[in-house]
C-alpha positions in Angstrom: 110.6 117.0 90.7 109.9 120.6 91.4 111.1 122.4 94.6 109.4 125.4 96.2 111.1 128.7 96.9 110.5 128.1 100.7 112.4 124.8 100.6 115.3 126.2 98.6 115.6 129.1 101.1 115.7 126.7 104.0 118.4 124.6 102.3 120.3 127.8 101.5 120.3 128.7 105.2 121.4 125.1 106.1 124.3 125.3 103.6 125.3 128.7 105.0 125.7 127.4 108.5 127.4 124.2 107.2 129.8 126.2 105.1 130.8 128.3 108.1 131.3 125.3 110.4 133.0 123.2 107.6 135.6 125.9 106.8 136.7 125.9 110.4 136.3 122.4 111.7 134.9 120.1 109.0 131.7 118.1 109.4 129.5 120.3 107.1 128.2 117.2 105.3 126.7 115.9 108.5 124.6 119.1 108.6 123.7 119.1 104.9 123.0 115.5 104.1 120.1 115.0 106.6 118.6 118.2 105.2 118.9 117.0 101.7 117.2 113.7 102.6 114.5 115.6 104.3 113.9 117.5 101.0 112.8 114.2 99.5 115.6 113.2 97.2 117.2 109.8 97.2 120.3 109.0 99.3 122.6 108.8 96.2 121.2 112.2 95.0 121.8 113.6 98.5 125.5 112.5 98.5 126.0 113.8 94.9 124.2 117.1 95.6 126.2 117.6 98.8 129.4 117.2 96.8 128.3 120.0 94.5 127.5 122.6 97.2 130.5 121.5 99.4 132.8 121.9 96.5 131.8 125.5 96.1 132.3 126.1 99.8 135.7 124.5 100.0 136.8 126.4 96.9 135.7 129.7 98.4 137.5 129.0 101.6 140.7 127.8 99.7 140.8 131.0 97.6 140.4 133.1 100.8 143.3 131.3 102.5 145.5 131.5 99.4 144.9 135.3 99.1 146.1 135.7 102.7 149.2 133.7 102.0 148.4 130.8 104.3 148.5 128.3 101.4 150.9 127.8 98.5 149.3 125.3 96.1 152.7 124.8 94.4 154.0 123.1 97.5 151.0 120.7 97.5 151.1 119.4 94.0 151.8 115.8 94.9 149.3 115.8 97.7 146.7 117.3 95.5 147.2 114.7 92.8 147.2 111.7 95.2 144.1 113.1 97.1 142.3 113.4 93.7 143.2 109.8 92.7 142.2 108.5 96.1 138.8 110.3 96.0 138.1 108.9 92.4 138.9 105.4 93.5 136.9 105.7 96.7 133.8 107.1 94.9 134.1 104.2 92.3 134.4 101.5 95.0 131.6 102.8 97.2 129.2 101.5 94.5 130.5 98.0 94.9 131.5 97.6 98.6 129.4 97.8 101.7 130.8 100.8 103.8 129.1 99.4 107.0 132.5 98.6 108.7 133.5 102.3 108.4 130.2 103.3 110.0 131.2 101.0 113.0 134.7 102.4 113.3 134.1 106.1 112.6 132.6 107.2 115.9 135.6 105.9 117.8 138.0 107.6 115.4 136.3 110.9 115.7 136.2 110.7 119.5 140.0 110.0 119.4 140.4 113.2 117.2 138.4 115.2 119.7 140.5 114.0 122.6 143.7 114.7 120.7 142.8 118.3 120.0 141.4 118.7 123.5 144.5 117.6 125.4 147.4 118.0 122.9 149.6 121.0 123.8 150.6 121.2 120.1 147.1 121.9 118.9 147.7 125.6 118.9 148.9 128.5 116.6 152.5 127.4 117.0 154.2 125.2 114.4 155.5 121.9 115.9 158.1 119.3 114.8 157.6 117.7 111.4 157.5 113.9 111.7 157.4 112.8 108.0 158.3 114.3 104.7 155.7 116.0 102.5 156.1 113.3 99.9 155.3 110.6 102.4 152.4 112.7 103.7 151.0 112.9 100.1 151.2 109.1 99.6 149.7 108.3 103.0 147.4 111.0 104.4 146.6 112.6 101.0 145.7 109.4 99.2 144.2 107.6 102.2 141.9 110.5 103.4 141.1 111.3 99.8 140.0 107.7 99.3 137.9 107.9 102.5 136.2 111.1 101.3 135.2 109.5 98.1 134.2 106.3 99.7 132.2 107.6 102.7 133.0 111.2 103.8 132.0 112.3 107.3 134.8 113.8 109.3 137.2 114.2 106.3 138.1 117.8 107.3 138.9 116.7 110.8 141.0 113.8 109.5 143.0 116.2 107.2 143.4 118.7 110.1 144.8 116.2 112.5 147.1 114.8 109.8 148.6 118.2 109.1 149.1 118.9 112.8 150.3 115.5 113.9 152.5 114.5 110.9 153.7 117.8 109.4 153.7 119.8 112.6 151.5 122.6 111.2 149.7 125.0 113.6 145.9 124.8 113.6 145.4 127.9 111.4 147.8 126.7 108.8 146.4 123.1 109.0 142.9 124.3 108.5 143.9 126.4 105.4 145.7 123.4 103.8 142.9 121.1 104.7 140.4 123.1 102.7 142.5 122.8 99.5 142.7 119.0 99.7 139.0 118.9 100.8 138.2 120.8 97.6 140.2 118.5 95.4 138.5 115.4 97.0 135.1 117.0 96.6 135.5 117.9 93.0 136.9 114.5 92.0 133.9 112.8 93.7 131.5 115.3 92.2 132.7 114.6 88.7 132.0 110.9 89.2 128.5 111.6 90.4 127.8 114.0 87.5 128.7 111.2 85.0 126.1 109.1 86.8 123.5 111.8 86.5 122.8 111.9 90.3 123.2 115.7 91.0 120.0 117.6 91.7 121.2 120.9 90.2 118.4 123.2 91.4 119.0 122.4 95.0 122.7 122.1 94.7 123.2 125.5 93.2 120.9 127.2 95.8 122.9 125.6 98.5 126.2 126.4 96.8 125.4 130.1 97.3 124.9 129.6 101.0 128.1 127.5 101.2 130.2 130.2 99.6 128.9 132.9 102.0 129.3 130.6 105.0 132.8 129.4 104.0 134.0 133.0 103.3 132.8 134.1 106.8 134.3 131.0 108.4 137.7 131.3 106.8 137.9 135.0 107.8 137.1 133.9 111.4 139.9 131.3 111.3 142.5 134.0 110.2 141.3 136.4 112.9 140.9 134.1 115.9 143.0 131.1 115.0 143.3 128.2 117.4 141.0 129.8 120.0 138.1 129.2 117.6 139.3 126.1 115.7 140.2 123.9 118.7 136.9 123.9 120.5 134.9 123.6 117.2 137.0 120.6 116.1 136.3 119.0 119.4 132.6 119.8 119.3 132.1 118.7 115.6 134.0 115.5 116.1 132.0 114.5 119.2 128.7 115.6 117.6 129.3 113.5 114.5 130.2 110.5 116.7 127.0 110.8 118.7 125.0 111.1 115.6 126.5 108.0 114.0 126.2 106.0 117.2 122.5 106.9 117.5 122.0 105.9 113.8 123.7 102.6 114.3 122.7 101.6 117.8 119.6 103.7 118.5 117.2 100.8 118.5 119.5 98.7 120.7 120.0 101.6 123.2 116.2 102.3 123.3 115.5 98.6 124.0 118.1 98.6 126.8 116.6 101.6 128.5 113.1 100.2 128.0 114.1 97.0 129.7 115.7 98.9 132.6 112.6 101.0 133.0 110.4 97.9 133.0 112.7 96.2 135.6 112.4 99.1 138.1 108.7 99.9 137.4 
């Protein structure tokens, strides 16, 4: 299948916006995947190609954060390894297990995240109390969220952010920086599995990767300059937006039928 320059430019722009948002609050996949499906590729190809371009974006953001001293990968070795293992396992199992139950649970989980960041006094640029060790964090949040990212994906960045804040007591800027490193690891592990299966549409993925790198670089710079003032509202907005989108996808027909019955009753 051949793709025109105009389509590639549109997808480049979509990826740029997604990379900017994703480097700050996560949720970039929910912007890119519908655009990829609109381009006419299969759902599996859309997921695989999204992993290619999002890997480039998360890598760019991670490098930017590391250069500024917000992340030391040496302190994250165990979390990186377990996130990778979780992602590989999740990507393997998604081909055998129906993820419908996650689709049902996810909107509620994301709304809970939004409420946490909206009302928690600790969701700021001040480090809070650490509740668990980094080793336990790696085995629970690292492996668990890595598995989820490989198995399904939407909201992974938000889940990592809330885990770093709630469990390790990181401030939002520091949590966002560390989130991008684990996000990159999970993306690359999942991408490798998709490449083996031959599902990546390279022409689209590489065009979007350029946009992702630009957007992620701009977004990570904004995080370091503005901090929680930017991250907090975006996390809330992205979490709620993803929830609404998933609810509409799952229950749109039911909601439409309900409103139609009400309109008929009062007509």
